[in-house]
C-alpha atoms as an extended CHARMM CRD file, in Angstrom:
* protein
*
       171  EXT
         1         1  MET       CA             -1.3620000000      -18.9150000000        6.0910000000  PROA      1               0.0000000000
         2         2  LEU       CA             -2.4990000000      -16.2680000000        3.6330000000  PROA      2               0.0000000000
         3         3  THR       CA             -4.4880000000      -16.9010000000        0.5040000000  PROA      3               0.0000000000
         4         4  PHE       CA             -4.5880000000      -14.2510000000       -2.1960000000  PROA      4               0.0000000000
         5         5  ARG       CA             -7.2570000000      -13.4430000000       -4.7420000000  PROA      5               0.0000000000
         6         6  PRO       CA             -8.3060000000      -10.5730000000       -6.9920000000  PROA      6               0.0000000000
         7         7  ALA       CA            -10.7140000000       -8.0920000000       -5.4310000000  PROA      7               0.0000000000
         8         8  THR       CA            -14.2800000000       -7.9580000000       -6.7400000000  PROA      8               0.0000000000
         9         9  GLU       CA            -17.1540000000       -5.5150000000       -6.5180000000  PROA      9               0.0000000000
        10        10  THR       CA            -18.5090000000       -7.3370000000       -3.4690000000  PROA      10              0.0000000000
        11        11  ASP       CA            -15.2430000000       -6.5040000000       -1.6240000000  PROA      11              0.0000000000
        12        12  VAL       CA            -15.4630000000       -2.7120000000       -2.0070000000  PROA      12              0.0000000000
        13        13  ASP       CA            -16.9110000000       -1.9400000000        1.4300000000  PROA      13              0.0000000000
        14        14  ALA       CA            -14.5630000000       -4.3130000000        3.2580000000  PROA      14              0.0000000000
        15        15  LEU       CA            -11.5550000000       -2.9790000000        1.3240000000  PROA      15              0.0000000000
        16        16  THR       CA            -12.4570000000        0.6230000000        2.0660000000  PROA      16              0.0000000000
        17        17  ALA       CA            -12.8480000000       -0.2090000000        5.7560000000  PROA      17              0.0000000000
        18        18  LEU       CA             -9.5020000000       -2.0440000000        5.8290000000  PROA      18              0.0000000000
        19        19  VAL       CA             -7.5870000000        0.8190000000        4.2240000000  PROA      19              0.0000000000
        20        20  GLU       CA             -9.2280000000        3.4010000000        6.4830000000  PROA      20              0.0000000000
        21        21  SER       CA             -8.5870000000        1.3090000000        9.6030000000  PROA      21              0.0000000000
        22        22  ALA       CA             -4.9020000000        0.9000000000        8.7680000000  PROA      22              0.0000000000
        23        23  TYR       CA             -4.1640000000        4.5540000000        8.0630000000  PROA      23              0.0000000000
        24        24  ARG       CA             -6.6800000000        6.8360000000        9.7820000000  PROA      24              0.0000000000
        25        25  GLY       CA             -8.7950000000        7.0920000000       12.8970000000  PROA      25              0.0000000000
        26        26  CYS       CA             -8.7140000000        5.3140000000       16.2320000000  PROA      26              0.0000000000
        27        27  SER       CA             -8.1260000000        1.7680000000       15.0280000000  PROA      27              0.0000000000
        28        28  SER       CA             -5.0260000000        2.8360000000       13.0670000000  PROA      28              0.0000000000
        29        29  GLN       CA             -3.3840000000        3.7190000000       16.3860000000  PROA      29              0.0000000000
        30        30  VAL       CA             -3.2770000000       -0.0300000000       17.1630000000  PROA      30              0.0000000000
        31        31  GLY       CA             -0.8620000000       -0.6130000000       14.2670000000  PROA      31              0.0000000000
        32        32  TRP       CA              2.3260000000        1.1630000000       13.3150000000  PROA      32              0.0000000000
        33        33  THR       CA              1.2980000000        2.1840000000        9.7800000000  PROA      33              0.0000000000
        34        34  THR       CA             -0.9400000000        5.0260000000       10.8790000000  PROA      34              0.0000000000
        35        35  GLU       CA             -0.7750000000        8.3580000000        9.1030000000  PROA      35              0.0000000000
        36        36  ALA       CA             -3.1650000000        9.9610000000       11.5880000000  PROA      36              0.0000000000
        37        37  HSD       CA             -0.3720000000       12.1850000000       12.9340000000  PROA      37              0.0000000000
        38        38  LEU       CA              0.1610000000       13.5860000000        9.4170000000  PROA      38              0.0000000000
        39        39  LEU       CA             -3.3370000000       13.6080000000        7.9170000000  PROA      39              0.0000000000
        40        40  ASP       CA             -6.9410000000       13.9320000000        8.9780000000  PROA      40              0.0000000000
        41        41  GLY       CA             -9.9210000000       12.8450000000        6.9020000000  PROA      41              0.0000000000
        42        42  GLN       CA            -10.1650000000        9.8630000000        4.6340000000  PROA      42              0.0000000000
        43        43  ARG       CA             -7.4300000000        7.7780000000        3.0260000000  PROA      43              0.0000000000
        44        44  THR       CA             -9.7830000000        6.5410000000        0.3310000000  PROA      44              0.0000000000
        45        45  ASN       CA            -13.4790000000        5.9720000000       -0.2820000000  PROA      45              0.0000000000
        46        46  ALA       CA            -15.6600000000        3.3660000000       -1.9580000000  PROA      46              0.0000000000
        47        47  ASP       CA            -15.5620000000        5.1960000000       -5.3000000000  PROA      47              0.0000000000
        48        48  GLY       CA            -11.7670000000        5.3760000000       -5.1900000000  PROA      48              0.0000000000
        49        49  VAL       CA            -11.5170000000        1.6770000000       -4.3730000000  PROA      49              0.0000000000
        50        50  ARG       CA            -14.0510000000        0.7640000000       -7.0500000000  PROA      50              0.0000000000
        51        51  GLU       CA            -12.0950000000        2.7630000000       -9.6420000000  PROA      51              0.0000000000
        52        52  ARG       CA             -8.8900000000        0.7860000000       -8.8970000000  PROA      52              0.0000000000
        53        53  LEU       CA            -10.6170000000       -2.5740000000       -8.3210000000  PROA      53              0.0000000000
        54        54  PRO       CA             -9.0790000000       -4.4600000000      -11.2760000000  PROA      54              0.0000000000
        55        55  LEU       CA             -5.6120000000       -3.7590000000       -9.8190000000  PROA      55              0.0000000000
        56        56  ILE       CA             -6.2920000000       -4.7730000000       -6.1980000000  PROA      56              0.0000000000
        57        57  VAL       CA             -5.3310000000       -8.0920000000       -4.6250000000  PROA      57              0.0000000000
        58        58  LEU       CA             -6.7220000000       -9.2900000000       -1.2900000000  PROA      58              0.0000000000
        59        59  GLY       CA             -5.0230000000      -11.4610000000        1.2850000000  PROA      59              0.0000000000
        60        60  GLU       CA             -7.1840000000      -13.5110000000        3.5970000000  PROA      60              0.0000000000
        61        61  SER       CA             -6.4300000000      -15.6070000000        6.6370000000  PROA      61              0.0000000000
        62        62  GLY       CA             -9.1160000000      -17.9660000000        7.9030000000  PROA      62              0.0000000000
        63        63  GLY       CA            -11.5990000000      -16.3470000000        5.5290000000  PROA      63              0.0000000000
        64        64  GLU       CA            -10.9480000000      -12.8700000000        7.0010000000  PROA      64              0.0000000000
        65        65  LEU       CA             -9.5760000000       -9.9710000000        4.9650000000  PROA      65              0.0000000000
        66        66  VAL       CA             -6.2480000000       -9.0050000000        6.5780000000  PROA      66              0.0000000000
        67        67  VAL       CA             -4.2330000000       -7.3270000000        3.8120000000  PROA      67              0.0000000000
        68        68  CYS       CA             -4.6330000000       -5.7060000000        0.4170000000  PROA      68              0.0000000000
        69        69  PHE       CA             -2.4500000000       -4.0890000000       -2.2020000000  PROA      69              0.0000000000
        70        70  GLU       CA             -2.6950000000       -2.5680000000       -5.6320000000  PROA      70              0.0000000000
        71        71  LEU       CA             -0.3160000000       -3.5460000000       -8.4140000000  PROA      71              0.0000000000
        72        72  GLU       CA             -0.2840000000       -1.6660000000      -11.7050000000  PROA      72              0.0000000000
        73        73  LEU       CA              2.0080000000       -2.8230000000      -14.4830000000  PROA      73              0.0000000000
        74        74  THR       CA              3.3170000000       -0.5200000000      -17.1890000000  PROA      74              0.0000000000
        75        75  ASP       CA              6.0290000000       -1.6960000000      -19.5420000000  PROA      75              0.0000000000
        76        76  ASP       CA              8.6370000000       -3.3690000000      -17.3540000000  PROA      76              0.0000000000
        77        77  ASN       CA              7.6490000000       -1.5250000000      -14.1660000000  PROA      77              0.0000000000
        78        78  ALA       CA              5.1590000000       -2.4480000000      -11.4880000000  PROA      78              0.0000000000
        79        79  GLN       CA              3.6930000000        0.2810000000       -9.2900000000  PROA      79              0.0000000000
        80        80  PHE       CA              2.7980000000       -0.9990000000       -5.8140000000  PROA      80              0.0000000000
        81        81  GLY       CA              0.2560000000        0.8760000000       -3.7010000000  PROA      81              0.0000000000
        82        82  MET       CA             -2.9050000000        0.8830000000       -1.5840000000  PROA      82              0.0000000000
        83        83  PHE       CA             -1.0740000000       -1.4320000000        0.7960000000  PROA      83              0.0000000000
        84        84  ALA       CA             -2.9330000000       -2.0160000000        4.0470000000  PROA      84              0.0000000000
        85        85  VAL       CA             -2.6020000000       -4.5710000000        6.8190000000  PROA      85              0.0000000000
        86        86  ARG       CA             -5.3790000000       -4.8340000000        9.3830000000  PROA      86              0.0000000000
        87        87  PRO       CA             -4.3700000000       -3.1850000000       12.6700000000  PROA      87              0.0000000000
        88        88  GLY       CA             -3.8970000000       -5.7920000000       15.3550000000  PROA      88              0.0000000000
        89        89  THR       CA             -2.3840000000       -8.2200000000       12.8390000000  PROA      89              0.0000000000
        90        90  GLN       CA              0.5910000000       -6.0150000000       11.9770000000  PROA      90              0.0000000000
        91        91  GLY       CA              4.0540000000       -7.0880000000       13.0160000000  PROA      91              0.0000000000
        92        92  VAL       CA              3.6070000000      -10.8340000000       12.4090000000  PROA      92              0.0000000000
        93        93  GLY       CA              4.8120000000      -11.0340000000        8.7990000000  PROA      93              0.0000000000
        94        94  ILE       CA              1.5600000000      -10.5070000000        6.8930000000  PROA      94              0.0000000000
        95        95  GLY       CA              2.8510000000       -7.3710000000        5.1840000000  PROA      95              0.0000000000
        96        96  GLY       CA              6.0780000000       -9.0670000000        4.1640000000  PROA      96              0.0000000000
        97        97  GLN       CA              4.1680000000      -12.0270000000        2.7260000000  PROA      97              0.0000000000
        98        98  ALA       CA              1.8830000000       -9.7130000000        0.7560000000  PROA      98              0.0000000000
        99        99  LEU       CA              4.7990000000       -7.6620000000       -0.5950000000  PROA      99              0.0000000000
       100       100  ALA       CA              6.6100000000      -10.8490000000       -1.6690000000  PROA      100             0.0000000000
       101       101  HSD       CA              3.4170000000      -12.0370000000       -3.3910000000  PROA      101             0.0000000000
       102       102  ALA       CA              3.1270000000       -8.7140000000       -5.2350000000  PROA      102             0.0000000000
       103       103  GLU       CA              6.7380000000       -9.0330000000       -6.3810000000  PROA      103             0.0000000000
       104       104  ARG       CA              6.0680000000      -12.5710000000       -7.6840000000  PROA      104             0.0000000000
       105       105  ILE       CA              3.0320000000      -11.3330000000       -9.6400000000  PROA      105             0.0000000000
       106       106  ALA       CA              5.0660000000       -8.4590000000      -11.0740000000  PROA      106             0.0000000000
       107       107  LEU       CA              7.8900000000      -10.7880000000      -12.1180000000  PROA      107             0.0000000000
       108       108  GLU       CA              5.4720000000      -13.2820000000      -13.7010000000  PROA      108             0.0000000000
       109       109  ARG       CA              3.9600000000      -10.4380000000      -15.7320000000  PROA      109             0.0000000000
       110       110  GLY       CA              7.3220000000       -9.2730000000      -17.0360000000  PROA      110             0.0000000000
       111       111  ALA       CA              8.1760000000       -6.4310000000      -14.6760000000  PROA      111             0.0000000000
       112       112  ARG       CA             11.8410000000       -5.8120000000      -13.9810000000  PROA      112             0.0000000000
       113       113  GLN       CA             11.3070000000       -3.4930000000      -11.0320000000  PROA      113             0.0000000000
       114       114  VAL       CA              8.7090000000       -2.5590000000       -8.4470000000  PROA      114             0.0000000000
       115       115  ARG       CA              8.2380000000        1.0870000000       -7.5610000000  PROA      115             0.0000000000
       116       116  LEU       CA              6.2080000000        2.6530000000       -4.7820000000  PROA      116             0.0000000000
       117       117  LYS       CA              5.5880000000        6.0130000000       -3.1600000000  PROA      117             0.0000000000
       118       118  VAL       CA              5.5760000000        6.7170000000        0.5550000000  PROA      118             0.0000000000
       119       119  ILE       CA              5.0510000000        9.9790000000        2.3960000000  PROA      119             0.0000000000
       120       120  ALA       CA              8.6720000000       11.0560000000        2.9560000000  PROA      120             0.0000000000
       121       121  GLN       CA              8.0130000000       11.9230000000        6.5950000000  PROA      121             0.0000000000
       122       122  ARG       CA              7.2560000000        8.2300000000        7.3450000000  PROA      122             0.0000000000
       123       123  ALA       CA             10.8220000000        7.2000000000        8.1920000000  PROA      123             0.0000000000
       124       124  GLU       CA              9.8270000000        3.9360000000        9.9150000000  PROA      124             0.0000000000
       125       125  LEU       CA              7.8260000000        2.7950000000        6.8800000000  PROA      125             0.0000000000
       126       126  ILE       CA             10.6400000000        3.7150000000        4.4990000000  PROA      126             0.0000000000
       127       127  ALA       CA             13.0240000000        1.7120000000        6.7030000000  PROA      127             0.0000000000
       128       128  TRP       CA             10.6270000000       -1.2750000000        6.5390000000  PROA      128             0.0000000000
       129       129  TYR       CA             10.7760000000       -1.2140000000        2.7340000000  PROA      129             0.0000000000
       130       130  GLU       CA             14.5530000000       -0.7600000000        2.7710000000  PROA      130             0.0000000000
       131       131  ARG       CA             14.9020000000       -3.9090000000        4.8830000000  PROA      131             0.0000000000
       132       132  ARG       CA             13.0740000000       -5.7090000000        2.0700000000  PROA      132             0.0000000000
       133       133  GLY       CA             15.4710000000       -4.5410000000       -0.6280000000  PROA      133             0.0000000000
       134       134  TYR       CA             13.8730000000       -1.2570000000       -1.7030000000  PROA      134             0.0000000000
       135       135  ALA       CA             15.9560000000        1.8900000000       -2.1060000000  PROA      135             0.0000000000
       136       136  LEU       CA             15.0630000000        5.5450000000       -2.2290000000  PROA      136             0.0000000000
       137       137  THR       CA             15.4520000000        6.8250000000       -5.7910000000  PROA      137             0.0000000000
       138       138  GLY       CA             15.8000000000       10.4940000000       -4.8910000000  PROA      138             0.0000000000
       139       139  GLU       CA             12.5830000000       11.2290000000       -6.7790000000  PROA      139             0.0000000000
       140       140  THR       CA              9.8270000000       13.0670000000       -4.9620000000  PROA      140             0.0000000000
       141       141  SER       CA              6.3450000000       14.1550000000       -5.9560000000  PROA      141             0.0000000000
       142       142  PRO       CA              4.0190000000       16.6410000000       -4.3170000000  PROA      142             0.0000000000
       143       143  PHE       CA              1.2670000000       15.6600000000       -1.9480000000  PROA      143             0.0000000000
       144       144  PRO       CA             -2.1350000000       16.5440000000       -3.4930000000  PROA      144             0.0000000000
       145       145  TYR       CA             -2.9340000000       19.4450000000       -1.1550000000  PROA      145             0.0000000000
       146       146  GLY       CA             -6.4950000000       20.6490000000       -1.6080000000  PROA      146             0.0000000000
       147       147  ASP       CA             -7.7790000000       17.2600000000       -2.7930000000  PROA      147             0.0000000000
       148       148  GLU       CA             -9.5790000000       15.9230000000        0.2730000000  PROA      148             0.0000000000
       149       149  ARG       CA            -10.0300000000       12.5170000000       -1.3740000000  PROA      149             0.0000000000
       150       150  PHE       CA             -6.5310000000       11.8180000000       -0.0070000000  PROA      150             0.0000000000
       151       151  GLY       CA             -6.9280000000       13.4280000000        3.3950000000  PROA      151             0.0000000000
       152       152  LYS       CA             -6.4440000000       16.7770000000        5.0430000000  PROA      152             0.0000000000
       153       153  PRO       CA             -2.7660000000       17.4450000000        5.7570000000  PROA      153             0.0000000000
       154       154  ARG       CA             -1.8460000000       18.4380000000        9.2830000000  PROA      154             0.0000000000
       155       155  ARG       CA              1.4370000000       19.9860000000        8.1340000000  PROA      155             0.0000000000
       156       156  PRO       CA              2.5910000000       21.9610000000        5.0760000000  PROA      156             0.0000000000
       157       157  ASP       CA              5.6690000000       19.9470000000        4.0510000000  PROA      157             0.0000000000
       158       158  LEU       CA              4.2910000000       16.5740000000        2.9380000000  PROA      158             0.0000000000
       159       159  VAL       CA              5.8210000000       15.0100000000       -0.1740000000  PROA      159             0.0000000000
       160       160  PHE       CA              6.0070000000       11.4990000000       -1.5640000000  PROA      160             0.0000000000
       161       161  ALA       CA              9.3610000000        9.7400000000       -1.8080000000  PROA      161             0.0000000000
       162       162  THR       CA              9.7880000000        7.0530000000       -4.4640000000  PROA      162             0.0000000000
       163       163  LEU       CA             11.4240000000        3.7260000000       -3.6810000000  PROA      163             0.0000000000
       164       164  SER       CA             12.2690000000        0.9550000000       -6.1200000000  PROA      164             0.0000000000
       165       165  LYS       CA             13.5160000000       -2.5970000000       -6.1510000000  PROA      165             0.0000000000
       166       166  ALA       CA             14.9930000000       -4.4560000000       -9.0900000000  PROA      166             0.0000000000
       167       167  LEU       CA             13.4670000000       -7.8800000000       -9.6460000000  PROA      167             0.0000000000
       168       168  PRO       CA             15.6330000000      -10.8470000000      -10.6040000000  PROA      168             0.0000000000
       169       169  VAL       CA             15.9930000000      -11.4960000000      -14.2970000000  PROA      169             0.0000000000
       170       170  PRO       CA             14.4110000000      -14.8680000000      -15.1260000000  PROA      170             0.0000000000
       171       171  ALA       CA             16.8110000000      -17.5410000000      -16.3350000000  PROA      171             0.0000000000
């Protein structure tokens, strides 16, 4: 059973550690969301987390932080990001529960669609989102090469693919 709450300043270190563990380094190899084969270096840092703090939601199970996501609303769109599930707890539905919770928040706040960006070379992650109703839009955006705040690319062809999902119109 997951409980969700807004992130606070006291969560910054734990959030940074969660995101790093899910995407980079040795512990990311335990889960399937790793980007370690595509990028070296950091995924984020405490300053980056702190900067986005008002937009981040935590999911806890038994008092332990197991998932987080960022949800930014603009007009009738919600941008979903900074999604991380603790390695070792992946594959049991936590990510799906968190994504559904983000969609409920977006709908309650008037969004009509949720959009997200994924490194296009992450076919298995794109397929995971597609199984949850997201579709590739055909839009791409460049990876921020040269900005080590987002990692050090291991290949020269990284781009972000955009996916979106329409939310149901309230009755």
